[in-house]
PAKOLBA-640526 format. One record per residue: residue number from 1; residue in one letter; x, y, z of N, C-alpha, C, O in turn. Coordinates in steps of 0.001 Angstrom, whole numbers. Layout:
residues N
NUM / A / X / Y / Z / X / Y / Z / X / Y / Z / X / Y / Z
...
end
This chain:
residues 114
1 / M / 89373 / 107833 / 56951 / 89362 / 108096 / 58632 / 90262 / 109536 / 59423 / 91438 / 109711 / 59103
2 / N / 90035 / 109856 / 59765 / 90229 / 111754 / 59967 / 90299 / 111060 / 61427 / 89253 / 110958 / 62069
3 / D / 91676 / 110522 / 62027 / 91584 / 110382 / 63451 / 93067 / 110991 / 64313 / 94060 / 110686 / 63653
4 / I / 93370 / 111639 / 65398 / 94892 / 112320 / 65478 / 94525 / 111554 / 66646 / 93650 / 110801 / 67073
5 / K / 96153 / 112380 / 67112 / 96661 / 111464 / 68660 / 97858 / 113064 / 68483 / 98375 / 113664 / 67540
6 / L / 97833 / 113242 / 70491 / 98803 / 113773 / 70279 / 99825 / 114608 / 71782 / 99518 / 115777 / 72016
7 / L / 100584 / 114171 / 72389 / 100870 / 113843 / 73280 / 101790 / 115294 / 73342 / 102768 / 115375 / 72599
8 / G / 101495 / 116266 / 74118 / 102604 / 117273 / 74913 / 101291 / 118553 / 75522 / 100114 / 118883 / 75666
9 / R / 102975 / 118877 / 75708 / 102462 / 120101 / 77031 / 101099 / 121055 / 76144 / 100649 / 120834 / 75019
10 / L / 100733 / 122055 / 77060 / 99559 / 122863 / 76956 / 100870 / 123954 / 77054 / 101859 / 123966 / 77787
11 / T / 100423 / 124828 / 76009 / 101954 / 126192 / 75966 / 101162 / 127466 / 77526 / 101865 / 128131 / 78287
12 / D / 99910 / 127422 / 77534 / 98949 / 128520 / 77707 / 97235 / 128248 / 79102 / 96294 / 127657 / 78572
13 / T / 96999 / 128691 / 80705 / 95996 / 127740 / 80756 / 95280 / 128248 / 80029 / 95582 / 129228 / 79348
14 / P / 94157 / 127667 / 80030 / 93021 / 127591 / 78972 / 92060 / 127934 / 79533 / 91836 / 127634 / 80705
15 / E / 91042 / 128864 / 78572 / 90330 / 129800 / 79379 / 88562 / 128523 / 79419 / 88379 / 127640 / 78580
16 / L / 87488 / 128864 / 80696 / 86180 / 128008 / 78784 / 85847 / 129593 / 79391 / 85932 / 130376 / 80338
17 / K / 85427 / 129364 / 78086 / 83587 / 130223 / 77187 / 82505 / 130182 / 77379 / 82014 / 129378 / 78172
18 / Q / 81576 / 131355 / 76457 / 80548 / 130221 / 76225 / 80541 / 130881 / 74719 / 80976 / 132014 / 74511
19 / S / 80039 / 130102 / 73778 / 79331 / 130375 / 72502 / 78012 / 131667 / 73178 / 77546 / 131745 / 74315
20 / A / 77689 / 132640 / 71786 / 76125 / 132985 / 71361 / 75542 / 132128 / 71708 / 74342 / 132272 / 71942
21 / A / 76050 / 131147 / 71841 / 74344 / 129590 / 71983 / 74197 / 129121 / 73593 / 73203 / 128698 / 74184
22 / G / 75119 / 129280 / 73918 / 75206 / 128713 / 76069 / 76746 / 127679 / 75608 / 77352 / 126984 / 76424
23 / R / 77122 / 127826 / 74121 / 78101 / 125744 / 75214 / 78968 / 126599 / 75482 / 79285 / 127709 / 75055
24 / A / 79353 / 125805 / 76375 / 81002 / 125756 / 77049 / 82110 / 125830 / 75417 / 81607 / 125404 / 74378
25 / Y / 83640 / 126423 / 75400 / 85149 / 126118 / 74834 / 85363 / 126259 / 75221 / 85001 / 126747 / 76292
26 / A / 86777 / 125827 / 74534 / 88102 / 125997 / 75211 / 88962 / 126144 / 74572 / 89321 / 125072 / 74085
27 / W / 89961 / 127537 / 74067 / 91163 / 127355 / 73185 / 92508 / 126359 / 73615 / 92681 / 126120 / 74810
28 / F / 93191 / 125948 / 72869 / 94328 / 125921 / 73268 / 95612 / 125351 / 72807 / 95573 / 125157 / 71592
29 / T / 96320 / 125139 / 73148 / 97359 / 124749 / 72247 / 98027 / 123959 / 72121 / 98825 / 124423 / 72935
30 / V / 98562 / 122949 / 71761 / 99557 / 122032 / 72767 / 100676 / 121726 / 71327 / 100447 / 121578 / 70127
31 / A / 102550 / 121722 / 72540 / 103417 / 121782 / 72139 / 103939 / 120009 / 71696 / 104577 / 119393 / 72550
32 / V / 103718 / 119547 / 70794 / 104059 / 118881 / 71477 / 105565 / 117923 / 69740 / 105597 / 117752 / 68521
33 / P / 106432 / 117663 / 71032 / 107944 / 117687 / 70128 / 108156 / 116753 / 69072 / 108131 / 115555 / 69355
34 / R / 108280 / 116972 / 68364 / 108462 / 116135 / 67287 / 109412 / 115253 / 67232 / 110397 / 115590 / 67889
35 / R / 109586 / 113243 / 66167 / 109808 / 112346 / 66464 / 111399 / 112564 / 66766 / 112225 / 112230 / 67616
36 / N / 111329 / 113366 / 65492 / 112946 / 113216 / 65018 / 114393 / 114312 / 65169 / 115538 / 114095 / 64772
37 / N / 113933 / 115335 / 65774 / 114348 / 115685 / 66672 / 113512 / 116754 / 67853 / 112772 / 117738 / 67817
38 / K / 114307 / 115653 / 69122 / 112998 / 116339 / 70025 / 113428 / 118510 / 71116 / 113207 / 118941 / 72247
39 / D / 114107 / 119129 / 69763 / 114860 / 120420 / 70450 / 113574 / 121332 / 69349 / 114079 / 122161 / 68592
40 / E / 112663 / 121241 / 69306 / 111847 / 121403 / 67657 / 110350 / 120445 / 68235 / 110186 / 119225 / 68221
41 / A / 109501 / 121435 / 68669 / 107990 / 121543 / 68482 / 107461 / 121510 / 66855 / 107902 / 121578 / 65708
42 / D / 106124 / 121347 / 67654 / 104941 / 121991 / 66331 / 103605 / 121942 / 67416 / 102880 / 120977 / 67658
43 / F / 103553 / 123148 / 67907 / 102351 / 123839 / 67854 / 101420 / 123664 / 67540 / 101451 / 124122 / 66397
44 / I / 99812 / 123046 / 67808 / 99004 / 123036 / 67425 / 98236 / 123591 / 68054 / 98276 / 123467 / 69278
45 / R / 97443 / 124254 / 67549 / 95583 / 124485 / 68371 / 94692 / 123409 / 67904 / 94486 / 122716 / 66908
46 / C / 94223 / 123624 / 69219 / 93638 / 122188 / 69847 / 91563 / 124179 / 70098 / 91603 / 125404 / 70218
47 / V / 90219 / 122976 / 70014 / 89488 / 123298 / 70556 / 88807 / 122445 / 71341 / 89396 / 121366 / 71285
48 / A / 87602 / 122354 / 72244 / 87229 / 121287 / 72685 / 86150 / 122554 / 73581 / 86352 / 123674 / 74051
49 / F / 84255 / 121068 / 73412 / 83966 / 121351 / 74195 / 82748 / 120840 / 75287 / 82919 / 119800 / 75923
50 / D / 81548 / 121628 / 75445 / 80888 / 120977 / 76810 / 81989 / 120093 / 77808 / 83174 / 120091 / 77472
51 / K / 81655 / 119508 / 78771 / 82228 / 119437 / 79917 / 83556 / 118586 / 79609 / 84310 / 118092 / 80447
52 / L / 83683 / 118520 / 77967 / 86164 / 118075 / 78303 / 85572 / 119483 / 78306 / 84852 / 119811 / 79250
53 / A / 85823 / 120323 / 77329 / 86571 / 121623 / 78237 / 86354 / 122075 / 79649 / 86796 / 122683 / 80623
54 / A / 85644 / 121564 / 79260 / 85256 / 122673 / 81477 / 86317 / 121379 / 82187 / 86701 / 122046 / 83147
55 / A / 86900 / 120271 / 82330 / 87306 / 119737 / 82638 / 89128 / 119392 / 82584 / 89993 / 118769 / 83198
56 / I / 88908 / 120478 / 81139 / 90551 / 121124 / 81534 / 90785 / 122573 / 81361 / 91755 / 123001 / 80734
57 / C / 90139 / 123121 / 81765 / 90056 / 124009 / 81780 / 90353 / 123792 / 83701 / 91425 / 124286 / 84053
58 / Q / 89744 / 123310 / 84540 / 89931 / 123024 / 86025 / 91116 / 121803 / 86219 / 90928 / 121153 / 87247
59 / H / 92360 / 121357 / 85376 / 92454 / 120313 / 85701 / 94224 / 120450 / 85073 / 95303 / 119981 / 85433
60 / C / 93622 / 121624 / 83646 / 95399 / 121315 / 83578 / 95333 / 123188 / 83260 / 94508 / 124076 / 83044
61 / G / 96791 / 122986 / 83413 / 98024 / 124894 / 83517 / 98605 / 124299 / 82405 / 98518 / 123212 / 81835
62 / K / 99597 / 125958 / 82184 / 100373 / 125796 / 81585 / 101831 / 124880 / 81806 / 102536 / 125113 / 82788
63 / G / 102116 / 124089 / 81056 / 103438 / 123084 / 80657 / 102053 / 121615 / 81161 / 102404 / 120572 / 80610
64 / R / 100832 / 121426 / 81935 / 101087 / 120432 / 81896 / 100589 / 118995 / 80366 / 99830 / 118871 / 79405
65 / Q / 101277 / 118516 / 80844 / 101288 / 117152 / 79261 / 100119 / 116561 / 78999 / 99520 / 115903 / 79850
66 / V / 99727 / 116729 / 77894 / 98158 / 115741 / 78129 / 98485 / 115127 / 76596 / 99315 / 115410 / 75733
67 / L / 96958 / 113740 / 76753 / 97277 / 113247 / 75597 / 96489 / 113490 / 74429 / 96057 / 112374 / 74141
68 / C / 96075 / 114272 / 73629 / 94673 / 114767 / 72929 / 94064 / 114065 / 71767 / 94628 / 114195 / 70680
69 / T / 92483 / 112998 / 71887 / 92371 / 112625 / 71163 / 91095 / 113604 / 70111 / 90473 / 114553 / 70589
70 / G / 90902 / 113078 / 68536 / 90330 / 114024 / 68015 / 89850 / 113951 / 66589 / 89649 / 112919 / 65949
71 / R / 89726 / 114956 / 66260 / 89900 / 114990 / 65206 / 90787 / 116363 / 64064 / 91105 / 117390 / 64663
72 / L / 91023 / 116311 / 62974 / 91695 / 117257 / 62725 / 90474 / 118250 / 61866 / 89440 / 117698 / 61489
73 / Q / 90730 / 119932 / 61572 / 89802 / 120022 / 60672 / 89832 / 121100 / 60542 / 90035 / 121857 / 61491
74 / V / 89594 / 121602 / 59036 / 90435 / 122623 / 58698 / 89767 / 123610 / 57998 / 89148 / 123047 / 57095
75 / S / 89630 / 124506 / 57975 / 87592 / 125742 / 57739 / 88797 / 127471 / 56621 / 89912 / 127790 / 57033
76 / T / 88425 / 127871 / 55913 / 88935 / 128321 / 55352 / 88631 / 130092 / 55823 / 87937 / 130427 / 56783
77 / S / 89496 / 131246 / 54674 / 88623 / 132172 / 55663 / 89652 / 133402 / 54079 / 90755 / 133207 / 53568
78 / I / 88614 / 134539 / 53813 / 89703 / 135448 / 52287 / 91126 / 136572 / 53434 / 90873 / 137650 / 53970
79 / D / 91600 / 136315 / 53450 / 92935 / 137494 / 53633 / 91919 / 138998 / 53215 / 91584 / 139171 / 52043
80 / E / 91479 / 140077 / 54396 / 90867 / 140880 / 53561 / 92407 / 141941 / 53352 / 92146 / 143116 / 53609
81 / D / 93501 / 141769 / 53053 / 94550 / 142661 / 52907 / 95474 / 141914 / 51143 / 96289 / 142308 / 50308
82 / T / 94671 / 140729 / 51418 / 95055 / 140287 / 50174 / 94672 / 139634 / 49452 / 95092 / 139527 / 48300
83 / K / 93792 / 139043 / 49938 / 92110 / 138659 / 49310 / 92592 / 136748 / 48359 / 92362 / 136108 / 47333
84 / R / 93500 / 136660 / 49916 / 93968 / 135490 / 49076 / 93339 / 134074 / 50065 / 93564 / 133843 / 51253
85 / V / 92560 / 133337 / 49158 / 92475 / 132133 / 50998 / 93204 / 132186 / 51559 / 94239 / 132579 / 51022
86 / R / 93265 / 131820 / 53158 / 93721 / 131121 / 54183 / 92575 / 129811 / 55269 / 91496 / 129699 / 55850
87 / Y / 94331 / 128819 / 54787 / 93844 / 127761 / 55671 / 93993 / 127513 / 56868 / 95154 / 127510 / 57279
88 / H / 92582 / 127144 / 58097 / 92728 / 127226 / 59235 / 92884 / 125951 / 59743 / 92052 / 125170 / 59281
89 / H / 93799 / 125380 / 60675 / 93688 / 123716 / 60907 / 93537 / 123529 / 62547 / 94316 / 123348 / 63483
90 / T / 92647 / 123617 / 62442 / 92072 / 122975 / 64442 / 92567 / 121280 / 63919 / 92501 / 120509 / 62962
91 / V / 93207 / 121425 / 65647 / 92132 / 119945 / 66052 / 90669 / 120102 / 67034 / 90463 / 121172 / 67605
92 / V / 89813 / 119089 / 67153 / 88601 / 119074 / 67149 / 89228 / 117760 / 68665 / 89815 / 116683 / 68562
93 / V / 88722 / 118570 / 69981 / 89242 / 117412 / 71108 / 87781 / 116906 / 71365 / 86777 / 117590 / 71563
94 / G / 87941 / 115123 / 71296 / 87008 / 114304 / 72157 / 87581 / 113913 / 72613 / 86894 / 112896 / 72517
95 / S / 88509 / 113550 / 73269 / 88755 / 113074 / 74610 / 90577 / 113901 / 75041 / 91362 / 114428 / 74252
96 / T / 90709 / 113711 / 76505 / 92016 / 113909 / 76420 / 92938 / 113108 / 77961 / 92631 / 112834 / 79121
97 / H / 93250 / 113077 / 77739 / 93942 / 111735 / 79137 / 94167 / 112881 / 79861 / 93085 / 113426 / 79641
98 / F / 95256 / 114287 / 81134 / 96031 / 114339 / 82012 / 96389 / 113829 / 82771 / 95936 / 113189 / 83720
99 / L / 98284 / 114366 / 81979 / 99235 / 113208 / 81974 / 99732 / 114676 / 83521 / 98957 / 115528 / 83955
100 / H / 101618 / 114386 / 84081 / 102259 / 114810 / 84555 / 101453 / 116024 / 84491 / 100692 / 116271 / 83556
101 / D / 101646 / 116824 / 85569 / 101337 / 118644 / 85747 / 103227 / 118620 / 86531 / 103913 / 117875 / 87231
102 / P / 103318 / 119657 / 85984 / 104684 / 120489 / 86673 / 104890 / 121040 / 87702 / 105914 / 121167 / 88374
103 / S / 103136 / 121624 / 87919 / 102939 / 122036 / 89157 / 103284 / 121245 / 90923 / 103265 / 121730 / 92055
104 / R / 103582 / 119826 / 90383 / 103265 / 119021 / 91734 / 104335 / 118620 / 91633 / 104356 / 118215 / 90471
105 / P / 105885 / 118324 / 92321 / 106576 / 117770 / 91557 / 106370 / 116388 / 92502 / 105953 / 116388 / 93660
106 / V / 106756 / 115252 / 91736 / 106350 / 113747 / 91818 / 107484 / 113631 / 92921 / 108630 / 114080 / 92905
107 / T / 106986 / 113080 / 93636 / 107490 / 112166 / 94822 / 107817 / 110853 / 95316 / 106667 / 110452 / 95490
108 / M / 108205 / 110346 / 95502 / 108295 / 108855 / 95685 / 108498 / 108606 / 97506 / 108973 / 109230 / 98455
109 / D / 107525 / 106752 / 97146 / 107324 / 106950 / 98786 / 107717 / 106429 / 98845 / 107599 / 105521 / 98022
110 / P / 109160 / 106295 / 100412 / 110150 / 105369 / 100860 / 110124 / 105147 / 100487 / 110780 / 105045 / 99451
111 / A / 108204 / 104283 / 101391 / 108133 / 102530 / 101227 / 108565 / 101689 / 100070 / 109355 / 100822 / 99696
112 / M / 107485 / 102536 / 99697 / 107878 / 101671 / 97664 / 109335 / 101987 / 96801 / 109274 / 102161 / 95584
113 / A / 110487 / 102041 / 97442 / 111456 / 101973 / 97233 / 112556 / 101055 / 97766 / 113739 / 100800 / 97539
114 / A / 111448 / 100643 / 98690 / 113016 / 98997 / 99016 / 112387 / 98245 / 98811 / 112782 / 97080 / 98854
end
């Protein structure tokens, strides 16, 4: 089973792009804090397609907390200088929950505080 969940914050604002075949996609990186050391994070490269990519670009900016689920994809290429195989790890996102948005401060309704 190849199933991955990432809970973290976007490192930059995603941009919607079009492939040569006309398919919409967006690359983005999620900073995921490490469980045993909150001062360290892993920066995970992700890609989303079609309507999900458009929604992420519309609703998410740098610093937005997201919960992404998807699958890990590993591809290879040959480094032109060293002629060695390079491995590229990417999470292909299938669904995303938009969580805390730092650009919208959390305010409490005084009626709810009572």
